[in-house]
N, C-alpha and C positions, 0 to 999 in steps of 0.2 A: 680537700683530699683528692688525690689522683684516682681516677677510675681504674680499677683493677682489670687487667686483661683476662680473657677466658683461659683457664689453665686446666689441663687434665689432672686427674688425681696423681698420675705418675710424675707429672711435672712438679706438683706440690711435694711429693715424696722426695724428689731429687733436690729441690730447694732446701728442704729441712735437712736432708743428709749433707748437703754442701755446708750448711750452717754448723751442724753438730761436728762435722769432720774437722773443723778448725781447731778443736779443743782436744787436748791429750786425754781428758776424761771420757770422751765419746758419749755413747748412750748410757743412761741409767739401766740398772738391771730390770727385768720384767716386774719384779715385786715392787721396786721403787717407782716404776712407771705406773703401776696399778694404784699405788698410793697417790701419785700426782693426779691421775685421772679422777680419783675420789675427791681430792681437794678442789680440782677445777669444777667438777660437777656440783659440789657444794656451793662454790662461788656463783655458778650459773643459777642454782636454785635460789640463792639469796637475791640476786638481781630480779629474777622472775617474780619473787614474792614482793619486792619493792615496787615493781611496775604494775603487776597484775593482781597482787594479793592484798592482804589486809595490813601489811607491815611497811609503813612508809620509811624512807631513809631518815636517819638522824640528821639534824642540821650540820653537824661537823663531818659527816661521811663524804668521802670523795665521790664525785659522780662517775659511774661506770655504766656501760651499756650491755644489754643482752648480747649484742653483736660481738663486743669485745670478749665477753666470757665464752661465747661459742667459739670464737677464734682461738682462745687459749686451749679450750677442750680439743678442738681439731688438731692443734699443734701437737698435743700430747698423744692423741690417737695415732697421728702420723709417726711420731717418735717410736711408739710401741710397735707399730707395723714394721718400721725400718729395722728396729733392733731384733725383731723376730723373723726378718726376711720375708715379710708378707706383702704381696702386691695387692694394694687396696682396690685397684680397678678390677682385678679378678675376683676379689672377695665380694665387691659390690655386685658384679654380674651374677655370682652364685646365689647371693641372698635374694636378688630380684627374681631370679628363676624360681627359687623356693617359694617366694610369696605368690608368684603368678601361677604356680601349680597347686601348692598346698592350700592356699587361701583364696583361690579364684572364685569360689562361690560363697565365701564367708560374709561378705559385705553387700549391701544394697547398691547396685550400680546406678549411676545417673542415667537419665534418659538421653539417648543419642539425638542430637539436633540434626535435622536434614537440611 
């Protein structure tokens, strides 16, 4: 498999938009995208359970990976953001700022190495 180049979130959003823009149907509605997110999250949970939980795959089940399922979930998240005109890079910056202020003393920090 070819090594992926480093992409910004905005580049990924543009790639997804270029892909979806090829089709007359365009993006699904926010409600349909929410259903898709739920479906993809369930598939991710199933793979996590197969690899790290107590439920092994059946012999006739197709092999899938956690990475593949996370990729599917990411694609649908990007579709949702694009459909709602949300810049995920800005959203990421806002949420990190929130965690760095609201939760700055919530967790035990690792000792700094000198």
